[in-house]
VOLUM-417453 format. One record per residue (C-alpha): residue number from 1; residue in one letter; x, y negated, z negated. Coordinates in steps of 0.05 Angstrom, whole numbers, plus 5000, padded with zeros to 4 digits. Last residue first. Layout:
BEGIN
+-----+-----+------+------+------+
!   n ! res !   c1 !   c2 !   c3 !
+-----+-----+------+------+------+
! NUM !   a !    X !    Y !    Z !
...
+-----+-----+------+------+------+
END
This chain:
BEGIN
+-----+-----+------+------+------+
!   n ! res !   c1 !   c2 !   c3 !
+-----+-----+------+------+------+
! 451 !   k ! 2734 ! 9204 ! 5035 !
! 450 !   r ! 2780 ! 9218 ! 5094 !
! 449 !   k ! 2730 ! 9265 ! 5124 !
! 448 !   r ! 2674 ! 9207 ! 5122 !
! 447 !   k ! 2716 ! 9164 ! 5164 !
! 446 !   a ! 2727 ! 9227 ! 5211 !
! 445 !   a ! 2658 ! 9234 ! 5222 !
! 444 !   a ! 2643 ! 9160 ! 5234 !
! 443 !   f ! 2701 ! 9160 ! 5286 !
! 442 !   l ! 2673 ! 9217 ! 5320 !
! 441 !   t ! 2603 ! 9187 ! 5325 !
! 440 !   g ! 2631 ! 9124 ! 5348 !
! 439 !   a ! 2666 ! 9161 ! 5399 !
! 438 !   v ! 2608 ! 9200 ! 5427 !
! 437 !   i ! 2565 ! 9141 ! 5430 !
! 436 !   l ! 2615 ! 9094 ! 5467 !
! 435 !   l ! 2631 ! 9156 ! 5519 !
! 434 !   h ! 2543 ! 9164 ! 5529 !
! 433 !   c ! 2554 ! 9089 ! 5543 !
! 432 !   a ! 2610 ! 9091 ! 5597 !
! 431 !   a ! 2570 ! 9153 ! 5631 !
! 430 !   a ! 2513 ! 9111 ! 5634 !
! 429 !   p ! 2551 ! 9058 ! 5686 !
! 428 !   l ! 2557 ! 8992 ! 5643 !
! 427 !   l ! 2517 ! 8931 ! 5657 !
! 426 !   t ! 2541 ! 8880 ! 5598 !
! 425 !   t ! 2487 ! 8847 ! 5560 !
! 424 !   g ! 2487 ! 8901 ! 5501 !
! 423 !   c ! 2514 ! 8961 ! 5514 !
! 422 !   g ! 2454 ! 8979 ! 5563 !
! 421 !   k ! 2419 ! 8959 ! 5630 !
! 420 !   g ! 2429 ! 9011 ! 5673 !
! 419 !   t ! 2475 ! 9019 ! 5751 !
! 418 !   g ! 2478 ! 9066 ! 5801 !
! 417 !   s ! 2432 ! 9025 ! 5851 !
! 416 !   s ! 2435 ! 8949 ! 5836 !
! 415 !   a ! 2394 ! 8927 ! 5772 !
! 414 !   p ! 2317 ! 8911 ! 5779 !
! 413 !   t ! 2309 ! 8837 ! 5745 !
! 412 !   p ! 2263 ! 8855 ! 5676 !
! 411 !   t ! 2210 ! 8824 ! 5666 !
! 410 !   e ! 2218 ! 8776 ! 5608 !
! 409 !   a ! 2182 ! 8792 ! 5542 !
! 408 !   s ! 2139 ! 8748 ! 5511 !
! 407 !   p ! 2074 ! 8784 ! 5517 !
! 406 !   n ! 2102 ! 8838 ! 5482 !
! 405 !   g ! 2061 ! 8900 ! 5484 !
! 404 !   t ! 2026 ! 8877 ! 5552 !
! 403 !   q ! 2074 ! 8893 ! 5605 !
! 402 !   s ! 2035 ! 8891 ! 5666 !
! 401 !   g ! 2024 ! 8955 ! 5718 !
! 400 !   g ! 2078 ! 8992 ! 5765 !
! 399 !   s ! 2082 ! 9041 ! 5718 !
! 398 !   p ! 2042 ! 9041 ! 5666 !
! 397 !   t ! 2077 ! 9004 ! 5598 !
! 396 !   a ! 2073 ! 9033 ! 5526 !
! 395 !   d ! 2054 ! 8986 ! 5469 !
! 394 !   p ! 1997 ! 9013 ! 5455 !
! 393 !   g ! 2013 ! 9092 ! 5447 !
! 392 !   a ! 2014 ! 9132 ! 5502 !
! 391 !   e ! 1955 ! 9169 ! 5536 !
! 390 !   s ! 1952 ! 9132 ! 5591 !
! 389 !   t ! 1912 ! 9106 ! 5646 !
! 388 !   a ! 1935 ! 9061 ! 5710 !
! 387 !   t ! 1873 ! 9016 ! 5749 !
! 386 !   e ! 1888 ! 9031 ! 5814 !
! 385 !   a ! 1915 ! 8975 ! 5855 !
! 384 !   p ! 1863 ! 8963 ! 5917 !
! 383 !   a ! 1907 ! 8980 ! 5982 !
! 382 !   d ! 1947 ! 8925 ! 6022 !
! 381 !   t ! 1922 ! 8917 ! 6083 !
! 380 !   p ! 1942 ! 8945 ! 6153 !
! 379 !   a ! 1929 ! 8902 ! 6224 !
! 378 !   p ! 1876 ! 8926 ! 6259 !
! 377 !   i ! 1883 ! 8977 ! 6317 !
! 376 !   i ! 1851 ! 8946 ! 6375 !
! 375 !   e ! 1849 ! 8995 ! 6445 !
! 374 !   v ! 1861 ! 8960 ! 6508 !
! 373 !   t ! 1836 ! 8997 ! 6572 !
! 372 !   a ! 1878 ! 8994 ! 6632 !
! 371 !   t ! 1889 ! 8985 ! 6702 !
! 370 !   t ! 1948 ! 8992 ! 6742 !
! 369 !   y ! 1980 ! 8961 ! 6814 !
! 368 !   r ! 2015 ! 8991 ! 6876 !
! 367 !   s ! 2055 ! 8960 ! 6920 !
! 366 !   l ! 2092 ! 8957 ! 6993 !
! 365 !   a ! 2083 ! 8881 ! 7001 !
! 364 !   i ! 2016 ! 8850 ! 7048 !
! 363 !   t ! 2040 ! 8826 ! 7108 !
! 362 !   g ! 2008 ! 8875 ! 7148 !
! 361 !   p ! 1936 ! 8855 ! 7120 !
! 360 !   s ! 1937 ! 8794 ! 7159 !
! 359 !   v ! 1968 ! 8728 ! 7129 !
! 358 !   r ! 1923 ! 8679 ! 7083 !
! 357 !   e ! 1958 ! 8611 ! 7084 !
! 356 !   g ! 1974 ! 8592 ! 7015 !
! 355 !   n ! 2044 ! 8581 ! 7025 !
! 354 !   i ! 2047 ! 8660 ! 7050 !
! 353 !   y ! 1981 ! 8684 ! 7022 !
! 352 !   s ! 1951 ! 8757 ! 7001 !
! 351 !   t ! 1891 ! 8797 ! 7000 !
! 350 !   w ! 1872 ! 8863 ! 6955 !
! 349 !   g ! 1807 ! 8895 ! 6958 !
! 348 !   n ! 1842 ! 8966 ! 6961 !
! 347 !   s ! 1890 ! 8941 ! 7017 !
! 346 !   k ! 1899 ! 9007 ! 7058 !
! 345 !   i ! 1942 ! 8994 ! 7123 !
! 344 !   f ! 1994 ! 9042 ! 7135 !
! 343 !   k ! 2062 ! 9013 ! 7148 !
! 342 !   a ! 2069 ! 8960 ! 7094 !
! 341 !   n ! 2126 ! 8908 ! 7099 !
! 340 !   w ! 2179 ! 8911 ! 7043 !
! 339 !   f ! 2181 ! 8872 ! 6995 !
! 338 !   g ! 2218 ! 8799 ! 6976 !
! 337 !   i ! 2298 ! 8787 ! 6941 !
! 336 !   s ! 2357 ! 8747 ! 6968 !
! 335 !   m ! 2415 ! 8723 ! 6927 !
! 334 !   p ! 2421 ! 8650 ! 6888 !
! 333 !   g ! 2356 ! 8654 ! 6883 !
! 332 !   t ! 2294 ! 8633 ! 6862 !
! 331 !   g ! 2249 ! 8686 ! 6898 !
! 330 !   r ! 2179 ! 8656 ! 6892 !
! 329 !   m ! 2117 ! 8697 ! 6870 !
! 328 !   v ! 2042 ! 8672 ! 6865 !
! 327 !   i ! 2000 ! 8736 ! 6835 !
! 326 !   l ! 1922 ! 8708 ! 6841 !
! 325 !   y ! 1871 ! 8749 ! 6794 !
! 324 !   r ! 1803 ! 8764 ! 6799 !
! 323 !   a ! 1751 ! 8768 ! 6751 !
! 322 !   g ! 1710 ! 8815 ! 6709 !
! 321 !   g ! 1768 ! 8843 ! 6675 !
! 320 !   p ! 1813 ! 8823 ! 6624 !
! 319 !   l ! 1881 ! 8795 ! 6652 !
! 318 !   r ! 1928 ! 8777 ! 6591 !
! 317 !   d ! 1936 ! 8844 ! 6559 !
! 316 !   e ! 1995 ! 8863 ! 6588 !
! 315 !   f ! 2003 ! 8833 ! 6641 !
! 314 !   d ! 2076 ! 8878 ! 6672 !
! 313 !   l ! 2101 ! 8853 ! 6730 !
! 312 !   t ! 2144 ! 8917 ! 6757 !
! 311 !   l ! 2198 ! 8914 ! 6816 !
! 310 !   d ! 2214 ! 8985 ! 6835 !
! 309 !   a ! 2292 ! 8991 ! 6858 !
! 308 !   c ! 2307 ! 8983 ! 6919 !
! 307 !   d ! 2366 ! 8934 ! 6899 !
! 306 !   l ! 2369 ! 8910 ! 6833 !
! 305 !   h ! 2333 ! 8861 ! 6808 !
! 304 !   n ! 2379 ! 8795 ! 6771 !
! 303 !   k ! 2321 ! 8763 ! 6730 !
! 302 !   v ! 2253 ! 8772 ! 6735 !
! 301 !   t ! 2215 ! 8711 ! 6711 !
! 300 !   g ! 2154 ! 8695 ! 6675 !
! 299 !   g ! 2075 ! 8672 ! 6681 !
! 298 !   y ! 2007 ! 8669 ! 6644 !
! 297 !   v ! 1942 ! 8639 ! 6653 !
! 296 !   p ! 1958 ! 8591 ! 6706 !
! 295 !   d ! 1924 ! 8517 ! 6689 !
! 294 !   t ! 1872 ! 8497 ! 6755 !
! 293 !   k ! 1903 ! 8468 ! 6810 !
! 292 !   l ! 1918 ! 8524 ! 6836 !
! 291 !   t ! 1862 ! 8546 ! 6837 !
! 290 !   n ! 1823 ! 8500 ! 6874 !
! 289 !   e ! 1880 ! 8504 ! 6944 !
! 288 !   y ! 1881 ! 8586 ! 6939 !
! 287 !   n ! 1788 ! 8580 ! 6938 !
! 286 !   s ! 1730 ! 8608 ! 6891 !
! 285 !   n ! 1782 ! 8599 ! 6831 !
! 284 !   w ! 1813 ! 8659 ! 6823 !
! 283 !   k ! 1850 ! 8668 ! 6752 !
! 282 !   y ! 1925 ! 8639 ! 6754 !
! 281 !   v ! 1980 ! 8687 ! 6753 !
! 280 !   m ! 2054 ! 8647 ! 6765 !
! 279 !   f ! 2119 ! 8687 ! 6783 !
! 278 !   s ! 2195 ! 8675 ! 6784 !
! 277 !   m ! 2250 ! 8715 ! 6824 !
! 276 !   n ! 2322 ! 8733 ! 6809 !
! 275 !   s ! 2370 ! 8768 ! 6858 !
! 274 !   g ! 2435 ! 8725 ! 6832 !
! 273 !   p ! 2466 ! 8793 ! 6791 !
! 272 !   g ! 2503 ! 8845 ! 6822 !
! 271 !   n ! 2468 ! 8901 ! 6865 !
! 270 !   n ! 2454 ! 8861 ! 6928 !
! 269 !   s ! 2439 ! 8905 ! 6985 !
! 268 !   w ! 2395 ! 8859 ! 7017 !
! 267 !   t ! 2355 ! 8850 ! 6954 !
! 266 !   p ! 2294 ! 8897 ! 6968 !
! 265 !   a ! 2234 ! 8913 ! 6916 !
! 264 !   s ! 2231 ! 8992 ! 6918 !
! 263 !   i ! 2161 ! 8981 ! 6906 !
! 262 !   l ! 2131 ! 8914 ! 6891 !
! 261 !   t ! 2094 ! 8941 ! 6819 !
! 260 !   l ! 2032 ! 8902 ! 6799 !
! 259 !   d ! 2018 ! 8912 ! 6717 !
! 258 !   h ! 1955 ! 8912 ! 6673 !
! 257 !   l ! 1897 ! 8887 ! 6704 !
! 256 !   v ! 1852 ! 8892 ! 6644 !
! 255 !   k ! 1795 ! 8937 ! 6639 !
! 254 !   g ! 1730 ! 8928 ! 6599 !
! 253 !   d ! 1686 ! 8897 ! 6656 !
! 252 !   p ! 1723 ! 8920 ! 6728 !
! 251 !   i ! 1778 ! 8878 ! 6754 !
! 250 !   v ! 1753 ! 8835 ! 6813 !
! 249 !   p ! 1804 ! 8850 ! 6871 !
! 248 !   s ! 1869 ! 8820 ! 6868 !
! 247 !   l ! 1899 ! 8768 ! 6898 !
! 246 !   m ! 1969 ! 8765 ! 6924 !
! 245 !   a ! 2022 ! 8707 ! 6939 !
! 244 !   y ! 2078 ! 8694 ! 6966 !
! 243 !   d ! 2103 ! 8627 ! 6959 !
! 242 !   e ! 2174 ! 8612 ! 7011 !
! 241 !   d ! 2237 ! 8604 ! 7022 !
! 240 !   n ! 2275 ! 8662 ! 6965 !
! 239 !   i ! 2208 ! 8710 ! 6993 !
! 238 !   s ! 2242 ! 8754 ! 7039 !
! 237 !   h ! 2207 ! 8799 ! 7073 !
! 236 !   a ! 2246 ! 8878 ! 7099 !
! 235 !   a ! 2219 ! 8914 ! 7159 !
! 234 !   g ! 2217 ! 8998 ! 7153 !
! 233 !   d ! 2147 ! 8998 ! 7163 !
! 232 !   h ! 2133 ! 9013 ! 7094 !
! 231 !   e ! 2095 ! 9075 ! 7071 !
! 230 !   g ! 2022 ! 9056 ! 7059 !
! 229 !   t ! 1992 ! 9003 ! 7016 !
! 228 !   i ! 1944 ! 8983 ! 6956 !
! 227 !   t ! 1968 ! 9054 ! 6919 !
! 226 !   i ! 1924 ! 9055 ! 6855 !
! 225 !   a ! 1965 ! 9076 ! 6790 !
! 224 !   d ! 1922 ! 9131 ! 6745 !
! 223 !   d ! 1893 ! 9088 ! 6690 !
! 222 !   t ! 1926 ! 9064 ! 6631 !
! 221 !   h ! 1909 ! 9067 ! 6559 !
! 220 !   f ! 1941 ! 9014 ! 6526 !
! 219 !   v ! 1953 ! 9018 ! 6450 !
! 218 !   k ! 1952 ! 8946 ! 6422 !
! 217 !   q ! 1972 ! 8929 ! 6347 !
! 216 !   e ! 1945 ! 8880 ! 6307 !
! 215 !   a ! 1985 ! 8847 ! 6258 !
! 214 !   t ! 2043 ! 8841 ! 6193 !
! 213 !   g ! 2085 ! 8784 ! 6203 !
! 212 !   i ! 2133 ! 8740 ! 6239 !
! 211 !   p ! 2142 ! 8797 ! 6301 !
! 210 !   l ! 2208 ! 8790 ! 6330 !
! 209 !   f ! 2243 ! 8739 ! 6373 !
! 208 !   y ! 2310 ! 8755 ! 6411 !
! 207 !   e ! 2277 ! 8824 ! 6449 !
! 206 !   e ! 2322 ! 8872 ! 6477 !
! 205 !   i ! 2382 ! 8873 ! 6421 !
! 204 !   g ! 2427 ! 8938 ! 6432 !
! 203 !   d ! 2483 ! 8904 ! 6442 !
! 202 !   t ! 2482 ! 8822 ! 6416 !
! 201 !   k ! 2491 ! 8760 ! 6452 !
! 200 !   l ! 2492 ! 8711 ! 6407 !
! 199 !   f ! 2423 ! 8659 ! 6415 !
! 198 !   d ! 2404 ! 8605 ! 6455 !
! 197 !   v ! 2334 ! 8579 ! 6449 !
! 196 !   y ! 2285 ! 8558 ! 6486 !
! 195 !   f ! 2232 ! 8510 ! 6484 !
! 194 !   a ! 2167 ! 8486 ! 6514 !
! 193 !   f ! 2108 ! 8463 ! 6462 !
! 192 !   p ! 2048 ! 8518 ! 6439 !
! 191 !   s ! 1969 ! 8493 ! 6418 !
! 190 !   d ! 1978 ! 8481 ! 6337 !
! 189 !   s ! 1977 ! 8407 ! 6348 !
! 188 !   i ! 1997 ! 8342 ! 6295 !
! 187 !   g ! 2041 ! 8406 ! 6258 !
! 186 !   g ! 2028 ! 8473 ! 6281 !
! 185 !   f ! 2060 ! 8527 ! 6337 !
! 184 !   q ! 2063 ! 8603 ! 6308 !
! 183 !   l ! 2111 ! 8641 ! 6360 !
! 182 !   f ! 2118 ! 8708 ! 6351 !
! 181 !   n ! 2048 ! 8737 ! 6315 !
! 180 !   n ! 2007 ! 8679 ! 6355 !
! 179 !   t ! 2037 ! 8715 ! 6431 !
! 178 !   y ! 2090 ! 8691 ! 6465 !
! 177 !   l ! 2102 ! 8669 ! 6543 !
! 176 !   s ! 2070 ! 8605 ! 6513 !
! 175 !   n ! 2040 ! 8551 ! 6556 !
! 174 !   s ! 2059 ! 8483 ! 6562 !
! 173 !   k ! 2059 ! 8412 ! 6525 !
! 172 !   p ! 2112 ! 8374 ! 6526 !
! 171 !   m ! 2136 ! 8329 ! 6467 !
! 170 !   v ! 2121 ! 8250 ! 6474 !
! 169 !   i ! 2159 ! 8199 ! 6417 !
! 168 !   y ! 2130 ! 8133 ! 6412 !
! 167 !   p ! 2147 ! 8074 ! 6386 !
! 166 !   n ! 2098 ! 8013 ! 6383 !
! 165 !   t ! 2131 ! 7957 ! 6365 !
! 164 !   d ! 2114 ! 7884 ! 6342 !
! 163 !   a ! 2070 ! 7888 ! 6281 !
! 162 !   t ! 2107 ! 7940 ! 6263 !
! 161 !   r ! 2104 ! 8019 ! 6277 !
! 160 !   p ! 2144 ! 8064 ! 6229 !
! 159 !   t ! 2208 ! 8113 ! 6272 !
! 158 !   l ! 2221 ! 8176 ! 6248 !
! 157 !   q ! 2186 ! 8223 ! 6301 !
! 156 !   s ! 2179 ! 8295 ! 6287 !
! 155 !   v ! 2208 ! 8358 ! 6310 !
! 154 !   v ! 2208 ! 8417 ! 6271 !
! 153 !   l ! 2238 ! 8489 ! 6280 !
! 152 !   m ! 2212 ! 8535 ! 6230 !
! 151 !   y ! 2257 ! 8598 ! 6209 !
! 150 !   k ! 2255 ! 8674 ! 6193 !
! 149 !   g ! 2319 ! 8715 ! 6198 !
! 148 !   a ! 2383 ! 8729 ! 6243 !
! 147 !   p ! 2444 ! 8682 ! 6218 !
! 146 !   l ! 2456 ! 8613 ! 6233 !
! 145 !   f ! 2504 ! 8605 ! 6295 !
! 144 !   k ! 2561 ! 8551 ! 6279 !
! 143 !   e ! 2572 ! 8473 ! 6303 !
! 142 !   m ! 2494 ! 8464 ! 6323 !
! 141 !   p ! 2471 ! 8439 ! 6392 !
! 140 !   v ! 2414 ! 8407 ! 6411 !
! 139 !   i ! 2393 ! 8398 ! 6474 !
! 138 !   l ! 2354 ! 8359 ! 6515 !
! 137 !   g ! 2309 ! 8342 ! 6572 !
! 136 !   y ! 2291 ! 8290 ! 6619 !
! 135 !   g ! 2228 ! 8234 ! 6606 !
! 134 !   s ! 2210 ! 8178 ! 6642 !
! 133 !   d ! 2196 ! 8126 ! 6595 !
! 132 !   h ! 2276 ! 8144 ! 6565 !
! 131 !   r ! 2303 ! 8113 ! 6510 !
! 130 !   f ! 2304 ! 8164 ! 6448 !
! 129 !   w ! 2343 ! 8154 ! 6386 !
! 128 !   v ! 2364 ! 8223 ! 6355 !
! 127 !   d ! 2367 ! 8251 ! 6290 !
! 126 !   e ! 2403 ! 8326 ! 6281 !
! 125 !   a ! 2387 ! 8367 ! 6225 !
! 124 !   f ! 2408 ! 8446 ! 6208 !
! 123 !   v ! 2396 ! 8480 ! 6136 !
! 122 !   p ! 2331 ! 8445 ! 6130 !
! 121 !   t ! 2312 ! 8424 ! 6051 !
! 120 !   g ! 2259 ! 8456 ! 6030 !
! 119 !   k ! 2192 ! 8414 ! 6015 !
! 118 !   m ! 2184 ! 8430 ! 6094 !
! 117 !   t ! 2180 ! 8501 ! 6087 !
! 116 !   t ! 2121 ! 8501 ! 6025 !
! 115 !   e ! 2074 ! 8458 ! 6074 !
! 114 !   e ! 2082 ! 8500 ! 6132 !
! 113 !   d ! 2076 ! 8563 ! 6096 !
! 112 !   d ! 2106 ! 8618 ! 6059 !
! 111 !   k ! 2173 ! 8598 ! 6059 !
! 110 !   f ! 2214 ! 8599 ! 6131 !
! 109 !   e ! 2290 ! 8576 ! 6128 !
! 108 !   y ! 2287 ! 8507 ! 6160 !
! 107 !   v ! 2311 ! 8482 ! 6217 !
! 106 !   a ! 2303 ! 8400 ! 6234 !
! 105 !   f ! 2304 ! 8358 ! 6302 !
! 104 !   r ! 2288 ! 8287 ! 6280 !
! 103 !   g ! 2265 ! 8230 ! 6319 !
! 102 !   e ! 2282 ! 8153 ! 6335 !
! 101 !   a ! 2239 ! 8111 ! 6378 !
! 100 !   s ! 2228 ! 8067 ! 6432 !
!  99 !   s ! 2174 ! 8025 ! 6442 !
!  98 !   l ! 2196 ! 7953 ! 6439 !
!  97 !   r ! 2176 ! 7949 ! 6524 !
!  96 !   e ! 2256 ! 7935 ! 6530 !
!  95 !   d ! 2280 ! 7983 ! 6488 !
!  94 !   t ! 2237 ! 8042 ! 6514 !
!  93 !   g ! 2182 ! 8094 ! 6496 !
!  92 !   s ! 2185 ! 8164 ! 6491 !
!  91 !   w ! 2183 ! 8227 ! 6538 !
!  90 !   i ! 2225 ! 8297 ! 6525 !
!  89 !   v ! 2237 ! 8348 ! 6584 !
!  88 !   p ! 2254 ! 8412 ! 6597 !
!  87 !   f ! 2271 ! 8428 ! 6515 !
!  86 !   g ! 2335 ! 8448 ! 6487 !
!  85 !   f ! 2356 ! 8495 ! 6429 !
!  84 !   q ! 2423 ! 8510 ! 6391 !
!  83 !   h ! 2463 ! 8564 ! 6360 !
!  82 !   f ! 2431 ! 8634 ! 6347 !
!  81 !   p ! 2446 ! 8689 ! 6308 !
!  80 !   a ! 2401 ! 8760 ! 6323 !
!  79 !   a ! 2332 ! 8787 ! 6323 !
!  78 !   a ! 2305 ! 8705 ! 6303 !
!  77 !   s ! 2234 ! 8706 ! 6274 !
!  76 !   f ! 2194 ! 8646 ! 6289 !
!  75 !   v ! 2152 ! 8588 ! 6260 !
!  74 !   v ! 2135 ! 8529 ! 6311 !
!  73 !   s ! 2125 ! 8458 ! 6288 !
!  72 !   v ! 2103 ! 8400 ! 6314 !
!  71 !   y ! 2106 ! 8323 ! 6288 !
!  70 !   g ! 2071 ! 8252 ! 6271 !
!  69 !   t ! 2070 ! 8228 ! 6201 !
!  68 !   c ! 2101 ! 8156 ! 6223 !
!  67 !   n ! 2092 ! 8101 ! 6172 !
!  66 !   y ! 2048 ! 8047 ! 6184 !
!  65 !   s ! 2031 ! 8032 ! 6115 !
!  64 !   e ! 1957 ! 8070 ! 6136 !
!  63 !   d ! 1987 ! 8129 ! 6162 !
!  62 !   f ! 2018 ! 8128 ! 6228 !
!  61 !   v ! 2014 ! 8181 ! 6287 !
!  60 !   n ! 2070 ! 8171 ! 6342 !
!  59 !   l ! 2087 ! 8242 ! 6361 !
!  58 !   w ! 2044 ! 8254 ! 6426 !
!  57 !   h ! 2045 ! 8319 ! 6438 !
!  56 !   g ! 2007 ! 8333 ! 6512 !
!  55 !   v ! 2051 ! 8296 ! 6576 !
!  54 !   k ! 2058 ! 8367 ! 6613 !
!  53 !   c ! 2113 ! 8414 ! 6621 !
!  52 !   d ! 2093 ! 8461 ! 6688 !
!  51 !   g ! 2085 ! 8539 ! 6682 !
!  50 !   f ! 2121 ! 8580 ! 6629 !
!  49 !   y ! 2144 ! 8580 ! 6564 !
!  48 !   t ! 2183 ! 8614 ! 6509 !
!  47 !   i ! 2259 ! 8612 ! 6550 !
!  46 !   v ! 2315 ! 8658 ! 6513 !
!  45 !   r ! 2383 ! 8641 ! 6535 !
!  44 !   i ! 2435 ! 8689 ! 6524 !
!  43 !   t ! 2498 ! 8682 ! 6482 !
!  42 !   p ! 2580 ! 8700 ! 6498 !
!  41 !   p ! 2622 ! 8682 ! 6430 !
!  40 !   d ! 2652 ! 8614 ! 6430 !
!  39 !   v ! 2599 ! 8575 ! 6385 !
!  38 !   t ! 2629 ! 8610 ! 6320 !
!  37 !   p ! 2609 ! 8660 ! 6291 !
!  36 !   l ! 2586 ! 8664 ! 6222 !
!  35 !   n ! 2629 ! 8698 ! 6169 !
!  34 !   e ! 2667 ! 8631 ! 6131 !
!  33 !   e ! 2583 ! 8614 ! 6119 !
!  32 !   p ! 2567 ! 8681 ! 6081 !
!  31 !   v ! 2510 ! 8715 ! 6112 !
!  30 !   d ! 2442 ! 8715 ! 6049 !
!  29 !   e ! 2436 ! 8783 ! 6028 !
!  28 !   s ! 2459 ! 8768 ! 5963 !
!  27 !   a ! 2509 ! 8823 ! 5931 !
!  26 !   a ! 2474 ! 8866 ! 5880 !
!  25 !   a ! 2522 ! 8863 ! 5819 !
!  24 !   p ! 2582 ! 8915 ! 5818 !
!  23 !   y ! 2584 ! 8989 ! 5810 !
!  22 !   v ! 2644 ! 9025 ! 5836 !
!  21 !   c ! 2688 ! 8974 ! 5816 !
!  20 !   l ! 2660 ! 8955 ! 5748 !
!  19 !   g ! 2644 ! 9020 ! 5738 !
!  18 !   a ! 2715 ! 9042 ! 5742 !
!  17 !   a ! 2736 ! 8991 ! 5695 !
!  16 !   v ! 2684 ! 9016 ! 5647 !
!  15 !   a ! 2696 ! 9095 ! 5654 !
!  14 !   l ! 2773 ! 9079 ! 5643 !
!  13 !   c ! 2759 ! 9044 ! 5580 !
!  12 !   l ! 2719 ! 9101 ! 5561 !
!  11 !   a ! 2774 ! 9147 ! 5573 !
!  10 !   c ! 2825 ! 9113 ! 5541 !
!   9 !   i ! 2777 ! 9107 ! 5471 !
!   8 !   l ! 2763 ! 9188 ! 5484 !
!   7 !   a ! 2838 ! 9202 ! 5495 !
!   6 !   a ! 2852 ! 9150 ! 5423 !
!   5 !   l ! 2801 ! 9187 ! 5388 !
!   4 !   l ! 2827 ! 9255 ! 5408 !
!   3 !   k ! 2891 ! 9233 ! 5376 !
!   2 !   k ! 2868 ! 9216 ! 5309 !
!   1 !   m ! 2835 ! 9276 ! 5302 !
+-----+-----+------+------+------+
END
C-alpha cells in the first residue's frame, strides 16, 4: 500500500507540474513593448482627406481664467501598427505679434467615449511650439510603432491667453475620404481635419483603417454598365499636363452614380510605379467656372496604374441621383497616364472639358459608367434578454443571469481554456484534482487498516 501511495503522490506531482506548464494563466492581449517593430520597416502612408485644405479649426478657445480649452480629435481603428502621423498644413500666430502658441499631439487608447478616453494617460504625446502665420506641414514621428488597435488622436493648444498675448493654432479643415464609422471627428468641431498616418506595410491588408464599431451596411444593386463611347480610334491622349473633366447626365432619382471607368487607360508602356492620377468630383452648378468654386463632394487618387488596364473610379453612394456631376482628372506623374479617344461618337449625355474648355465629342475618353440603387441594412441590435427560469433550488444561478444566492460573492473571472478553479486558490488540471482525491481516500483506508 505504501508503494502504491508513493506512486500516486509521484504521479500527482508530475500532473501538477504538467498543468502549470501546459495551462498557464491567460496572457494579456497587449503587445509587449519589446516586440514592437522599430521605425526601419517599410511603411505605407494613408491620406484621409481630399480637396484643398482651408483655415477652419481655431484651437484658441479659452475659459473664464483664459486657460486654453480648444482641441480637435479623431477616433480610428488601425488594422496594422503605425509609427507617425502628419498634417499638410497648420497655421499659428508669431512671436512678433505675441500670438505664437504651444500645441500638443497626443494618442490615446480609445475607451468608450471621448471624455473617458482623455481621462486616461496617452500612449504617446509630443509638444510643439508654433510660430508660423503662413502655415506649413508637420510630421510627428514616434520612436516605435504602436500596435494595431482603436485609438484617438487629439491636437490641442496649451498656451493660455493673457492681457498682452493672443496665442492661436489653426488646424486645416478638409473633406474626409472616410465615413463617420471609420473616422469619428470631435473636439470643438465634429467636421473633418486633414491628416495622414504612416502604417507598417503589412501583407494581406488593403484597408488600414477598420470600422470603429457596428454600423449599417450598404448593398449596391448595380445596373448594366452603359458605354459612353465606342471603340477607340488608335490615338491616346495624355492628361499629365492638363485638367481633363467629364460631366455626367442627370443621374435618375433613386439611383447613385456608382462608378466611371476609363477603358484600357494607357500609360505608354509603363507597368512599373509612377503612373498616378488625382480626381475631384463636384456637383454641377450651371457652368464649369461656377462649379469649381464650390467644395468637391468626393475625391481621391489612383496609384501605379498599369498600361491598358481599366481605370475605375468607385464613388460608392456619394453621388446621389437628381444632379449632374463633374469629374475632374489630372495625371500627377512622374510617369504618363491618359485615355483612348473614341472612334464612334455616342456620348450618352456626357460632355468633356480640357482645362475648362468644352471640347468636341471626339475627345471624350473611351469609357463607361454604372448607376446603382442602394439597399441599407440597419446595424444589428442586441436582442432583449430572456428571463431565465429554473426549477432548481433558491441558490441556483441561471446561466448568464445575475447571482442572487450570495450578494457578496464576487463574479468569477473566466479561466483560460482547459483550466478550472479548485484545490484552494491554485489553478490545477482536473486530472490533478482527481488524483488528490484518490490519494486521500487510499491514505485514509490504509490508516484504518493499520488500526
